[in-house]
Structures are given as structure tokens and as C-alpha cells.
N, C-alpha and C positions, 0 to 999 in steps of 0.2 A: 267706446272710444275714450282716450285718454287724453286730458286737456290741463296743462299748466292753469290754474286759477290766479286772474289777475287781480281779485277783490280779496284775497287774503294774504296777509304779509308773511305766513310760516310758509309759503307754496305748496299749499297741499294739493295734490292730486284727487281729483272728484271721479266717482263712479257712480251714476244712480239717475233715476229720471227725476228731475226737480218740479215736475208738473204734475205727481200726486195730489188729488184731491181731498184724501180724507186724512186726518190725522187723529190719533187717541189723546184723549184729554189725560193723559198720563206722562207721568216723571221724567225725566231721569237726567241724574248727571250720574254719568257711567264711567269713573278714572278705574282703569287696570293697570298695573305693570307686572311685567314678567321679566325676572333676573336669575339667572342659574348660575350656580358656581361652576367655573371651567373644568374643574377635575370631578365633577359628581355626575353621576347619571340621574340623580332625582331633581326636579323642579320645585323651588322655595315656594312656600305657601304665598297665597295672593288673597287679595281682599277686594271684592265687587260690592261696591255700595251704589244702591238704586235709592234715588229721591223721588219723592212725589212731586209732580208739575201739571198744573191744569193749564189748557190750551183752549180757552174759548167757548166753542159750542158744541162740545162734546157730550153725549149722553151718557158716557159708561161714568160709573161711581168713581170718586177720587180714591186714591189709595193712600194709606197713612206710611209716613216716611220709614224706610228699614235701613237696617245696616248689617249686614250678612259675612262671616267668615267663612271662606271658600278653600278646600284643601285641594293643593295641587294635584293632579292626574299623573300616573306615571303609565309608561308604555303597557298595554294589557289589562289595566282598568277599564271598566265599564263606564263609558260615557254617560251624561246625562241624558242625552237622547233618548234612550229608551224610556225615560219617565216621565219625560216634559208634559206630555198629554196627561199622566195621570197624576202631575202634581197642579192643584188648582190653589195652593197659597202663592204660587209665583205670578205676578200680571204679565203680558204680552204688551210689549211697545211697537208700534208699527215706525219702521226704519224707512225714511224716505230719501237719505244720501248715504253712501259710504265713501269716505276721502281716505287715501293714504298719504301722510304727512312724513317729512324728514329725509326725503330721498332725491330733492330737486338737486339737479347738480351733478348726481353720483355717475361716476363712471358708467355703470351698469343699471341707469335709474329705471328703464322699462323691465330688464330681467327681474330685480327685486321686487319692482311694484306688481307684478304678475305672480311673483311667487307668493308675497303676502294676500295678495287677493283671493288667488286660488285656493289658498289654504282655509279661507273662511266659508262658511255655510251661510252665512247672514248676506242678504241680496237686498236693494232696495224695493221696498214694496213687501217685504217678510216683517211677520210678528213673532219677536223673539223676547226668550225669557233672559235674565241673569245669567243663569247655568247654560244657556246655549249661548252666551256672550263669552262666558269663562272657557267654553270648549274651543272656541275660535280663536281666543288670544292664545291658550296652550298650542293650537294647531299652528297657529304664525308663527310661534316661537320655536316650534319642532322643525321647521323648514331649517333651521340653520343659518339661516342667513341674518340673522340679526342678534344684535347685544343687548339690544332694549327693546320692549314693546309695551305701549299705552294704548288704552281704548278711553276716549273720550265722547260720551253721549252729549250733544249740543242739541238745546229745543230750535227749532225752527220754525218758520210760519205755517209749514205745511206737515211737520211731524218733529221726528227725532234724527237728527243727523249725527252718524258716527264717524270720528276723527282716530282713525289708527295712528299713533305716533311711534315710529319706529326709528330706530339707531343701525344702521347696516355695519355689517362687519367691515373691516378694513381689507383693503387688496393684499391678498396673498404674497409675501416676496422672499420669506424664508423659512424654513422649518429648523428647529434646532432641538437634537436630542441631550437630555441632560440624565446623566454626567456624561462627559466627554468620552470616558472609556467604555463604551456601550456596545462594542465589538461588530459594529456596524459598519462597513465600508460607506465612506461619504458618497459614493457613485450610486448603493443603493437609494440611498436618501433623495440624493438629486433624479433618480428614475422614477423613484415613486410618487413624487409632488411636482415634478417639471410642469405636467400638463395643468396643474391648478395655479402656477405662479403667473401672476398679471390679473387675475379673476379673482372676486369677492370671494374672499373666506366663507365657505360653508360648514360649519361645525356637523352636519350630518355626515357629508361627503369625506370630512377630516376622519370621524370615525372608521369610514369604509377603509381609507389610507393607513390608519393604525393597525387594523387589521390584517394589511398586507405586509406591513412592518413584521406583526405578529407571526403571520406566516412564515416570513422571512427567518425571523429567528428559528422558529420549528424545524423547518427544512434542514436550518444549519446545524441543529442538534442541541441548541438553547432552551431546552425544554420547561425552564424553571424562568424564564425570561417573560415580563409582562410591560406592555406600553401603556402608559396612563397620560391624562391630559386633556387640554391643553392646559399647564400649569399657567400660563401668561400669553396673552395676546399684545404686542404693542401696539401704538395707533398707528405704526408705519409698515404693520402687518408680517411682523416678527412673531412665529409661534414657537413655543418652547413645549416640549413633550418631557414626559420621565419615562425612563426606563430601569427596573429592577431587574437584572439580570440573574440574578441567583448566583452565590459565590459557594464555594467547598472551605469548610472550614477545617476539614482533617479527613484522613483514611483510615478507618479500623480495620483490624483481619481478626475474622473468626474462623476456627478450626471447625470444620462439622463431621460427623461419623457420616456413615455411606447413606444412614435415613435421613440425613439432614438436620439432626440435633444436634445441640450446641454442648450438651450436658451427657454423661454418660449413665448407666444405672444407679451410680451412688450420687448422682448429680453435681457432679464435677464438671467443671468445664473440661471439654475438650481439648488436650494438649498436641500441637502439632510438631512435628520433625523439622519442618521448613521455618528459618529465623524471618520474622514479620518484614523484615526491610527487603528480603529476597523478593516478596509481593509488593510491599510498597513502591520500591524502586521503579517497577514496572508501570506504575499509575502516572501518567506525565501531566493529569491534572495536580497542581500543588495548591495547598493552602493559599487562598485569598484570592484564587482566578475563577473564573466564570465556570461553571457548571456545565459542559456539553455532554450530552447524550453519545454522538457520534464519535467523538475522543474517546470517551470511555468505552465506548465498543472496539474499539480499535486495541485500548490496552487490554481490554478482556482477552482479545485473540492473542495478543502477544503474551499474555500468562498463560493461556493455553501451549503456544510453541515452544514453551519451555519443557513440556512433557513431563511438569512435577504433579499436576492434578487433573483428576479425573472431571469435576464438576467446579464451578464457581456460581456463587449466589449473590446478585448485587441489591443492595437495598439503601433507600436514602433516609437519613434520621435527620429530622430538623435540630437545630440548636435552641435549646431555650433561651427566650431573652433576646435572640439575634434573627427576628424575620428575615428571611431572604437567604439564610446561611444552612448549608447541610453537611453533613458527615456521610461520607461514601463508606458503607459498612459491605464488605466482602466474605461472604461466606465459603472457605477454601475447603474441599473435598481432597485430601491428598491420596495420590495413588502409589503404589509401590515403584521404586527407583531402583531397587536391586533385581540382578536378574543372573542367570547362569542359564547359557545356550549353547548349542552345538549342532554340526550339520556336516552334509558330505555335498561337494559342489565337483565340478569339472571346468575347467579353462583350459587353451590352447597354450598358455603359458606355463600353467601350473600342471596340467594334467588331472588326475583325479585327485582330490583332496578332503581331507576331513578338518574340521576347524572347532574349537571349544573357547567362548569367551564367557568371563566373569567382569560384571561391570555395574557400578553403582553411579547414577547421575544426579545424585543430590547428598554428596559425601557433607557429613557434620551439618545436613540442614543449611549449605549454602551455594548449592546449585552447582557445586563442583562435580566434575565427572572423572573418573578415575575407572581405568578398564585394562584387564591381563587378556590378550588374546593369542592364542596357540593355532598354529597351522601346521601340518604335516600334509605333503603330497608326495606325489610321482618323480617330482623335480625340485625338492628342497622343502625347508621347513621356515619357519618364524616364530619368535617368541618378542611380543611386543608389549609395553608397558606404557601407558600413555594418562595422562592429565591433563583437564582442561578448565579453565576458569572462565566461562562465556562473557564476564563483565567482570572486570576488575572493580572490587568495592570503593565507592568514590568516585570514580574515574568518569570525568562528564561525557568523554567521548565514545563511552561504552566500547573500550579498548578489550580486546579479550586474550587470552596467554593460553598457550599449550606446549608442552614439554613431553618427550617420549625419551624412551631408553628401548635398544630393541636388539636381539643378536637373530641374525637369519642366515641362512643357507639357500641360495639358489642357482638355477641354472640359466646364466644370460641369454637372451633371444640373440643379442648381437654375435653369438658363436653357435647360433644353430640355423638350420635350414631344412625345408619340408621335402626338398627333392634333389638335392644336393650334399647329402649327409652334414655332419656336425664337425665342429671343432673339438677334437678331443685331445687328451693327455698324454706328456710324454713322462717317462719317471726320471729321464736323464738326457742332456743334449749338450754336445761340445762344437761350439761354433769356431771352426777354423778357417772362415773367410772363403770357403772353396764354394763352386757354383752349385754343387749337388751335396746332399746329405744321404748318409745310408743308415739302415737299420741294424743293429748289432744282431738281432733275431734271424736276418733273412741272410740267403748266400750270395744274394746280388750285390757284391760291393765288389772293391779293390780285391780283397783277400779271399774273395771265394768261400768264405766260411763264416760260420757264427761267432759272435764273442760273450763272453760272460757277461761286461760291463762296458760301458762307453769309454773309461780310462785307459782299458787295454788297447781297444780299437784304436783311439786316438793316439795312445803313444806309439803304435806300429805304422800307420798312415796319419801324420800329422797336417798333410795336405788336404785331406779330406774333412769334413763334419760327419758328425756322427750322432744318432738318437736312440734312446731306447723307447719304443713304443709300448702304451699302454693301453689305450684305446676308450677310457672313462671319459663321459661328458665332462666338460670343464664346467667347474663351480666355483662359485664366490662367497667366501664366508665375511658378513657384515657385522660390526660390534661398533655401536655406537650410541650419539643421542642428539638432539635439537632442541631448540628454542623457539617459538614463533610467536612473535606480536602482531595481531591484526587491528586496524582501526579504520571505520569510516569517516571520512572526511565532512563531517555533518558541524561543523564550525561548533562545538559544544553542545550541541542540543542532540542529547543520546535516543531521543523519538523520532527525528528527522530521517524519512527515508533518503538516505544520502546514495547518490548512483556512483561516486568514488570510494574507494577502499584502498588503503595501503598497506604493505606487509613489510616488516622486518625480521630476519631469524640468522640464528647461527647453528651451523650444523659441523659436527666432528664424528668423524668415523673412522676404523681401522678396517684394511679390507685385504684379505687373503684369497689368493686361486689357489683350490685345493681339488681333489676328486671326492669321489662319495664317501670313500674311508677317512675322510678327514685329511689326510697328508698333503703337505704344500705340494702344489705343481704349478711352476712358471712356466713351462713351454706347451705350446699345443700345435696340432697341425689337423688338416683334413681327414676324416675318418675313410674317404675316397682314395686317401695316396695307399701308395704301397713301398716297399723298403730301398727305394730309390726314387728320391723327390729332388726338386729344386730347393736348393738351401733357402731361399726366402720363403717358402712355404711353411717353415717353422717359427712360429711366430710368438711375442713374448704376450702371456695373458695380461701381466700388470705391468705397470709404469717400471721403465728401467729394469725391467726383467726380475724385481724385488720379489722377495717372498711374501713381503707387506708393503702397504701403500697405506699412509697417513693422509686423510683431506680433511681439510678446516676451510669451510666457507661460509662467507656472509651473502645471505640472500636478500634482495630487495625487489619488491612486486607491485604492482598497481593494477586494479581493476575499474571499469566502467559499465555499467549494469543498468539499461532501461528495459530490459526483458519483461513483456506484460504477465508473464508466467512463468516460473522456474522449470517447471516440470514439461509442459508443451507449449511454449511459447508459438506467439503468430504474429508479432510484432515487437519493435524494439531492436536492441543492437547490445552486443556485449565486445567488451576490447579489453584485452590483459597484457600487460608487459612484464618483463622480470629479466633480471640479470642476478649471475652468480658468482661471485669473485672467490676461487680456491686460492688459499696461502699457503707458502712452504711451510712446513711445520718440521723440522728434523729433515733426516735422510731418508732419502726416497719419498718426499711429498711433493708432487707436481704443482705448479703454478698455473691456473687458467683461468679463462672466463666464458661462461655460457649465457646467450642472451637467446630469448624468446617471447614470439610474439604471435598474438593471434586477432582477430576478427572475425564476428558474426553477424547478421544482419538478416531478419525477417521480413517478409512483406505478406501480408493479409491477402488471400484470394479467395475467390468461391467459383471454382471451376467444376466440378464433381460434385454432385449432388446425391451421393449415393445413400448416405446416413438420413434417417428420417428428420432429424435436428437442421439438414441443409435444406428441407422440405417445410417449412413451418405452416400451420393453418393461419387465417388470418386472425391476429390479436394474440397469437404465440409469438414467442421469443425465440430467434433462431439460434440453434446451438450446433454449431457448424466450424470446429478449429482446423483450418487448414492454411497454409502458407508454402512460400517458396524460401527457403533459408540458403544463404551463402556462408561460407566459412574460408576463410584463408589463415594459414599458417607458415612460420617462417622460423629459422634458427640460426644460429652458428657459434663454433666455439673455437677460441684464438688462444694458443699456448701450448703447454706441455700436456696433452690429451691422453690418459689412459684408454685403451681401446673400449673398455666395458662402459665408458661414460659417453660414447659416440650415441648419435641420433639414428633411432631405427623408424624405417617407413614399412608400411605394410601392417595390415589385422584389421579388427573391428574398429578400432575408431582412428584408424589412417584411410589408408587407399585398400577397399574391402576386398577388391577380387586376389588380392596377396594374403598368404597366411601371416602372422607375427611376423616383423622384421625380414622377410622374404624378399621386400623390393629394393632396400638398400642399406647398408651402414655408412652414415657419412659424417662429417665433420660440419657441413650444413646442410640445410633440407629446406624446400617450401612444398606445400601442398595447398590446394583448392578442391572445395567440393560443392556440387550443386544439388539441393532435395528438394522435392516437392512431397509435402505429407497432407494426407486427408483422411478423415474419418470414413469408416464402413459401416460397422454396424455395434451397438452395445461397447465391450471392451475392445474392440477390434479395430487397428487405424493402418492405413497402407503407407507407404511411402516407394517412391522412385526417385534414384541418386546416378549421380556421375562422381568420381573421385579421380583426381590426378596428383600425381607427386614426383620429386625431383631432390637429386642431393647435389645439384648442380655441378657434378664431378667430382665431387669430393670424398668418393671412397678412396683413392688412390693416396689421399694424405691422412688418413687415419692410420696410426701405428699398427704395423704388422699386417694391414690391409686386409681384414678380416672377410668382408663383404667381395672384394674381388675374388679371396681365396673359396670363398662359398658359392659365387659365379652369378651375385647377387645383379639385377641389370642395372641398376641406378636410379631408373626413372620407368614410369609408365602409368597407365590409367586404367579404370574399370567403370563400368556401367552395370546396373543390378536393380533389383526391387524388394521389398519384404513387407513383414507384417509384426505390427507392434500388440502386443497383448498387455491390456494394463491388470496387474496382479495387486493383491495385498501389501508384496514386498517390492512393487514398483514396476515400470515397463518392461517386457521381455521384448527382445528383438531376434526375430528368424527372418534371415536374409539369403540370398542368392546372388552373385556378382561375376561377372565374366574378367577375363586378365586380356585387356588390349584387343577385344573383339574376338581372341582365340576360342577355340573349341573347349577350354580349360574353364570349369566354373568352381566357384568355391561355394560352400555353405557355411554359414556362421551364426553361432547363437551368443548374443550380447544382452546386457543389464543397461536397460535405460538407451534414450535417443543417443546417437552419434556426437551431437552436440546442441 
């Protein structure tokens, strides 16, 4: 039972049996004090002094006065209990009463009293030595509830009374971490200590909470951070802790050979091609900032993403004389960045083609990419030189720059049809505004005979239109170049993953309609026509029927990307919007504006569980990337439209039941796709899709009406399925799709997902 003592002015709390009849003729005055520094894990040395004391009738011999220095015990040290009985030098004293003093009126009086009393092994009726009392003193202090502890032995009529004087810690009201730039959010501190606020501060529990903070720092990547203290405990219960976060003094770059050595056979340092600033600019941790392992891992991934290095070794080097500071040392193994490659391929737009590419992705060690690409195939060829700076030096926004020069010859899909023939070339044409046009190589004309040239026929029959049919596929020769700047909207933080990106560019090109031999051909008609056709079926290949068009366009675009995976997303969305304004530059330069927009949304699902990863065992993580994807696309052109710049519908990246550009050739268009993607096994995945597209009736507003001439429907839909195979060069798509539920199916081979 615990009762306040009314006969003691110090308001002691007594525990014991006051009726003990025996007492030892022994000693003592046992003052003891325990006080530890708040920022130290070790207790200070304490002194326990035992003095001789006689009490009446005792038959025990008297002891001489003693003064003994006692060394404080740390956790893990052996306590004196193991040797108490073996030590005959220390007398034992009968304890008749134990009193806890100094807690009367404390808000948690009973709690701290029990904590002190329960920490002791001494009980009324016990015979103890000075070492055993010292252990109890240490145990009381170790409870963490008290800032000061004293043990005072007092002679009583029946024996020795132990008065344990304690100073309880204040009630905890607030925890502060110093310095203030300690990286930890205030809410984390609040959540960690909120359950302790309003309760007596317990230093042992405080250490546990400090370990929780340490765990938070570790989980957040602050591997060098240390939480120590408390450095101060105010009377009103404000506790201050010290945080040593660990800072970065600088970043050093070392070039290594393939064996990981920093020197060559001659003992000379390995010299790299890459400029050190190309490496260090990818490191987001700047000198003076806190070291963060997670942040550094992201930086290393970004360095690997440059494709300039085959291996990167990271080490931390302490800074002499500056505890808590380190240098990040990056050991870089460069890989070959120059390449010469070639190959053969096939596409529906290009037919069979061969390709040769010469490339260096680290020109002058500045991460510049320069490439020469040569392609020649069944339907044309391309020579293209590109230069790319992925990050303009010194730019805080991580702006990239790209420019290219090109010369190409191609057969535009606009003038082709899988089932209804192509638009082919005419060597000459005289438009006399008649309803029909006649071939000079046929006899079904008003003259009933052939002519040597269009001029002769037109001279004799000026009321009729005449043409000279050649029958080559219409080709376009383009010569030009472009400049493009792209910038993420990261607020000047080049390491921020910004969903928005903007683009601005300038495109200049000269376009000539030609035949396969390279001769100018500005007129064409359907290959299904004969010698007697409607005059409107003879169309101009170029704008204004010119031998050459000059296009100069300013392009502006923006994208928003929150997809969770750039290759096979299962959640997030992608939005893009772009406009390109072409301006008249000299004769036969059209002025028009093109606007395009698209929106894609993915919804994760878990419907089919064919793949093993979709059926994980207990404790295993699921690996089942499947989703419903929706894509909407639209565009429109206003102004002087050259027919070859019209929108095409149909193909592997459009409405898949139609061949490339076989659905429509329009001034405007809209497309929609619904697709379900699911894993099958290993590198194989499946898809089920439905596509739809329309030109909104705009085929008739395209100059020359190539879509109408080639009998393209203008709108339609398709359903289909496919298998995607993951290969080292990217996903390959094998698909089959129907046209409008008809019996006509189209097989498609594509690279990558449709969207």
C-alpha cells in the first residue's frame, strides 16, 4: 500500500514493514547520487559512502568507517550481484523501510513511484551491501523517468530506513530537432512523439523514439544521418535533439578501364573521352546538400540512361577535418558510342528496304549525338543527317536541341490504295475546262486517232482536255531541314520528373512531285482510268499545280504524360496538342494551319490470369501487367492545303482493319480505339481491340479529291486481336483485324504497341 506520510515534511512515500523487530548494529549513512549527461550513453561515476552506526543491543561486531569510490556500470557489464556472497569485506545492513521521496503532487505520481520501486531489488527486511544499493541506484536511473536520483540511508529505531530521493522528468510538451534544416517533415516528428506528449518524459522511451526517427532517415535514403541527444530538456518539457544529416562536399569523377582499375599498365590515370561535367550534371545532389542514397540511385539510373557508360561504381570519401562531409566518387567505365549498322526490313508504306546508319552518341565527349542514316527501298529512299544535344550546357530546364537535314524520295500513301489502284503520273496535261479528258495514246477521243503530243491534240480540239498517260507511281522529293527545341516544365529543376513538356520548332523544305526517274510530274490520275475519263479525275499533285512547293512552318506542341511505364503502361494518361503554321515564302508557297490532338488513358484490370505472374503464391509479388486502354485522336487543316499534306486514316497505327491510308484522305479526322492488353506467358502478351475512324466528310474538300478518286470510304471501324512478342529491339506486334464485320481480314506486322 502507498500512503502519503504526514510526519515527514518532505512528503515521502513509504513502502515497508514498520514492525520489524530485528536490526543490525551496523552503519550507515548512504547518500548516493546518479546524474548523467543527456547527450551521453554512459553514466557518470558515483560515490557510495557507508558509515558505521551502532544501534543498541546488537551482538554483531561494529564496523569501521569506510569511504569507497564506485565505478558506474554500463549496459552489458556484470553487476555486483554475482559476487555479493563471495565478498566478505562488505557488511550487510538490514533495511526496515523504503521510501520514495520527491514525487508528491506529480501529475503521474503513482506511475513514477512504481517505476522507481519496481526497479529496486532491495525490499524491507532485506540485508544489503553498498554494491547492491549502487545497482539499485543505477536501475532507478535506467528507468528513464528521473533526472536525478539519491539514496539516503537513515538510522531508525528498528534498523536502517532507505530514502530514495528522485527528481522526475518534466511532462513532455514538445520535441525539437536541431538544426532546423534537418530534412525531416514536421508531421513525422509529430506522429512519432504525439503519443508521448502530456506524459512524463521517459529517457529510455525517448531513445526508442529516436531510433524510429533514425529508421525514417534510413528509409528516406539519408544513410549518413544520425539522431543524438537530448542536448537540452527544458523545465517546461521541451526536448531538443541533435541531427547530423551528413552532407556532400563535392562530386569526383574517376575513369576506369574494363577491369575497374584507375591506372593503365604504365601507372598513369585512365583518361576518359567524356567531359567530367557531362557526368556531374546528372548528379542532383549538389555540394552542401544532404547526402541521400535514394536520390543518388536515381542519379545513377539517369547516368546509365545516357547510354554512354557500361558500368558506374560509387564510393564515399570522407573529407579530412570536416566530420559529416563526404565526397561522392564516381568510377566511370565508358562504352563505345560510335557505331555502324545496317539491315533489311519491310513495311507496308516502304515495301522492302535496306538501311545503313553511321552514328556517334558522344561527339567530342559532350554527349552530342550525330547520325547519318541512308535508307533505300521499293518505294523510295532517304538520306538524313541529324544532330542532337540532349541537354544544352548550362540550361537549368534541361532543354534539348535537335536539328536535321534531309533528302528523301517517297511514294505518299495519300496517292495509293490497296484495292482501287494508285494515282499515277501524267507526262503532260492541257486543261481546257471540258467535262472529259482524253489520252493522246488512245483512239477513243473526238479525233478517233492518236497524237504525238498534248499540244497537237489541244490545237485541233481546243474544247477538249488532253493528257499523256505515263503510269508511274507518284513520288515526292523533299529537301529541307528542321530545328526543334524541347523543354520540360520543371520550374528550373532539371531533375524533376515534370509531366508537361513543350516544344517549338521550325521546318523548311522544298517539295517536287516526280516520277521514279526524277522527272517533274505535277499531274496524276487513277491507274484504273482509261483513255476517256472525267476531267476532274486529273488532279494536281502539288499546290497550285507547281513543279515545286516551298513550305516554311512554325511548330508548337505540348505533351502531358503520367504513364507508369513508357513501354507497356497499365495506368496513367497521355495528352498531346500541337499546331503547325505554314507561311507563304515566295511563289507557290501555301499558307495553312494544321492542328492535332490526342488523349490516351489506361485503367489497370485483373481479368485474365493466364500468366504465372497473375497467380502469385503467398508471399510472392504479382507480375501481371494488364489494362484497358482508350485513345482518342483528332485533327484539322485550314488554308491552302497541298493534297500530300492531308490526313491519312487506316493502317497499323490507325484503324487496323484497313491498309495504310485506305480508309480516308481528309482535311479533318477523328479516331477512337478501345484495347485490352494482358500477359500470356514469358515474352508473349495478347490484345483485343476495336478501332474506329472518320474524316467527317472532309475528303471532298481536299484539292484534287484523291480519297474520292481512289474510292476510299471515309469512315469505318474494325475489331481484331493480336500477339505482342518482347524482343531485344522492342515489342513486335502480330495482328489480325476485320473491316466493318465484313469477311475481309487484314494481317498486320508492327513495331511496338499502337499507343
